[in-house]
C-alpha positions as CSV (number, residue, x, y, z in Angstrom):
1,X,-11.5,-18.8,25.4
2,X,-9.4,-21.3,23.3
3,X,-9.1,-25.0,24.2
4,X,-5.7,-25.4,26.1
5,X,-3.5,-27.6,24.5
6,X,-0.9,-29.2,27.1
7,X,1.2,-31.0,24.6
8,X,1.7,-27.8,22.5
9,X,2.2,-25.8,25.5
10,X,5.2,-28.2,26.7
11,X,6.4,-28.2,23.2
12,X,6.5,-24.2,23.3
13,X,8.6,-24.4,26.5
14,X,10.9,-26.6,24.8
15,X,11.4,-24.4,22.0
16,X,11.9,-21.2,24.2
17,X,14.8,-23.4,26.4
18,X,16.4,-24.4,23.0
19,X,16.2,-20.5,21.9
20,X,17.7,-19.3,25.3
21,X,20.7,-21.7,24.7
22,X,21.0,-20.1,21.0
23,X,20.7,-16.3,22.2
24,X,23.6,-14.3,21.2
25,X,25.3,-12.2,23.9
26,X,24.5,-8.5,23.2
27,X,27.5,-6.5,23.2
28,X,28.0,-5.5,26.9
29,X,30.7,-6.0,29.2
30,X,31.4,-6.5,32.9
31,X,28.6,-6.4,35.5
32,X,25.7,-6.2,32.7
33,X,27.4,-9.2,30.7
34,X,27.2,-11.1,33.9
35,X,23.7,-10.3,34.9
36,X,22.6,-11.1,31.1
37,X,24.4,-14.6,31.6
38,X,22.9,-15.1,34.8
39,X,19.4,-14.4,33.6
40,X,19.9,-16.6,30.5
41,X,21.0,-19.5,33.0
42,X,17.7,-18.8,35.3
43,X,15.5,-18.8,32.1
44,X,17.0,-22.0,30.6
45,X,16.2,-23.9,33.9
46,X,12.8,-22.5,34.1
47,X,12.0,-23.3,30.6
48,X,13.4,-26.6,30.6
49,X,11.7,-27.7,33.9
50,X,8.3,-26.8,32.3
51,X,9.3,-28.5,28.9
52,X,10.4,-31.9,30.9
53,X,7.3,-31.9,33.0
54,X,4.0,-34.0,32.9
55,X,1.0,-31.6,32.5
56,X,-2.3,-32.7,34.0
57,X,-5.4,-30.9,33.9
58,X,-8.2,-32.3,36.2
59,X,-11.0,-30.3,37.5
60,X,-9.9,-26.9,36.3
61,X,-6.6,-27.2,37.8
62,X,-3.4,-27.2,35.9
63,X,-0.5,-29.2,37.6
64,X,3.1,-29.6,36.2
65,X,4.6,-32.7,37.9
66,X,8.5,-32.5,37.7
67,X,10.9,-35.7,38.7
68,X,13.7,-34.2,40.3
69,X,14.8,-37.8,41.9
70,X,18.5,-38.4,40.5
71,X,18.4,-41.0,37.6
72,X,19.1,-44.4,38.8
73,X,21.1,-46.7,36.3
74,X,19.2,-49.7,35.1
75,X,16.5,-49.5,37.4
């Protein structure tokens, strides 16, 4: 098994999030278009969360820490 490079993995998730934002809409209309847009929003959110996380691998357990607290100005 290849060695897990957490920094590269996080970078790939960042690239995926960026790709979702650049994904063109297919020539669909109505409900299909809305489902496509909703899925793209979900994909972006999921990829961006992982891309913004801090990964750690301790004793064979991979953990992604995501700070969801609101940013505090000048703190």
